[in-house]
Phi, psi and omega in degrees: 000133175223156169286108177283325188222140180225125174243131175232132182238136168266132189235135176223092185265128175292146174266148179309320185210156176301141181249135181245093183293131186300326187279350188234073174308135176080358178257116176254119186278133176247351178222144161276104179261136181207161174247114178266135176241145175225119178250127178247130175274176179293337171274005175093003182280140184243133175238145187221151177194174183207150175233155182291135170217164183238011183190185177263022185293351177265018185302332173265011187293320178313306184297332182277324182276333190308306181304333186265347186243321183290128174090001174286161174273110183296340176277349172275074184292314179301314185299336184294339184304336182282334173295314179295325184286328179297308183303324178292320175305328175272357181086020182238131178270116184252000184309332183295338175292333191285334172304334181291338175290320187288320180307315177299304185306315189289328175292313179304313181271000173075030185226153173287160188300318188294333169292326175297328181277353178085025177286141180251011180239151179237011176208158179221139171293130182264146163246136181291119183250109179278174185222344184258167173268139175221157176296159176303322175289316169304322172291324181290320173299322180295316180294330177287329171294315179296317178305316183293334179280346178120345177301137180266343183211155175223143175253128182263171172242147176238099184203034172284156178303328171246117184303337182293338177288328175297310179302323173302321175297317179291326174299308177311315178298310178299317179304314185288326182266347181080197184267357182271353178253122174296140174238128164247170184215137183247115173275351182043053176253003179294326168224116190263128181271062188289341179284339185284140178303128183078013181293136180289161185294150178284139191279147169247180187299323179291321179289308180308320179290319178301316178297315179301317174294328189286332184261356182299321181291357182266005175059064181272135177289325177193160164251131182254137172043061177284338186217172178312129185299341180252001176270082186292327182290317175298311182300318179300309175302311179301325180299329181275348187256000171221159178265354180281126174305145180252141180239153177170172170122009185293328189256003182287142185266328194233147182300320181298337178287328177287329176289324174287323175310309183291311179301321184274000183055058185266326190228155174258342186224124170267136190232051172293160188238129183292340174272351179251319185226120160074355183071198180292320181292320182291326174285330174301326175292323181289322181294318178297317180299313173303314179289331173298334185245018172073028180249156181274156176236131178212096185298148176281133183230001185291104190193266171213186181291333175296326182285321172310301185297321179293310183301318181304313178299315178304316181284340177287339180262010181251099184304338183263018177255114180263325185241138169252131179287125178242093179299124188199119180206071178294145020264358187273318186246082177266169176304313182296321187283328180294306190280357174029269186283352185275136185292340183230121176286154170273123183238161169268159171274180186295340179262006179095006189257147172252133181263143182284137172301148182255359172292146172312146179080208186282341184088021184287120168233115179280137173270107181299323172302320186285330185283317173302321189278320186256349188253152175226114179290117182246003168208143183212083182265144177223143185295000000 
C-alpha cells in the first residue's frame, strides 16, 4: 500500500460571532481557518486531518511535501517522523499531517484509532475550555450555564493587564458555582504575544506566585502555562511556591523539552497536542513519559474539530488522563464553528462526557458541501 494522492485545501469557515481570544488582545477572530489534508492510497483508502492556520502562507506547502509523502507506506507511521523533523528544521509545524495516517490505519484494520492504541475507554470527562476575558459577573453567569449543560469542570483565562483583575474573576466564579465545579485557569504565558498592541505584561515567577497564592482559596484544579514554556528554573521554583498543580507543554517543539520539564520537576500535568508536536505517535510518548514519572497527561485541543478528535483518541489510550479539553466559548466558538468541515459535531452527553467515535479511523466524516463552499484546493499531487 502507498499514498497515491495528496490534496491540500485552505479553508476559511465563518464563525457565528467574533471571538476575542484572551491571548491575542485587540484581535477579533471572525473565521475558523485551517489547512485540510486528504491522503488517498492506491487501494482507495482515505485519511484526513487539518491544522490551524491564520493565512495562506502555506500555498507552497504541497510542492515541498509532495515528494516526501507521495509513494510512502501510510502504515509506517513511526517512519513519518522524519517528515515532521524536516518541517521542524524549517520552522514549520507539520504534526497535524500525521493523524491522517492513523485515520488510514484504522480504516485498513477496521478499528477506531483509540483501539489501535490499546485504549480501554470509550468516553472521557470533558472540561469546558473558555477563551475570552469577561467581567466577573458575566463569567459567573456563563459558568452556571455550563454547569447546567453537564460540564463538571471549566477552564478560565487569566490575561488582564493587571493580574488582580484575573483573581477577581476567579473568586466570583467560585462564589457562583460553589464547590462542585472543578476550575482550572490558563495564563497563556508559554508563548507571549508581546508584539501585539495592548498585550499584558509578561509574568515573572514572583507575579505568577502572587497570582497562585491569591487564588489558592478557590480550590483550583490547575494553573496552566503560568510562565515561559522554556524557563525551567522559574517553573520549578513556582511549583515549590504553590500547592496548586501546574500544567503546560502545549507549545513545546521537541521531545527533549518534555524530558527537561520532567527532569527539572516543572509541572504536574503535561499537555502536548498531537497537532502541534509529533502527531499522535509523538504525543503518545509524552503521555508515557508523564505516566512513568507519576505525572498526569491532558492533551491540549484548542485548535479545531479535527484536533479535538485526534487528541481524543490519544487521551482515551492514556490511563493517566483524567480530563479532556472541550473548546467551547459561545457565541463565537460553538461546536458548529469549531468543527467547521465535519458533518457531525463532537458534543458532550448530559453527564459531561465526550464519547469516542466508533467508526474505523479517527471517525471523521467531511461535509463535502462545506468543503466546496469554504475550501480552496491549492495542491493536488499524485504519485
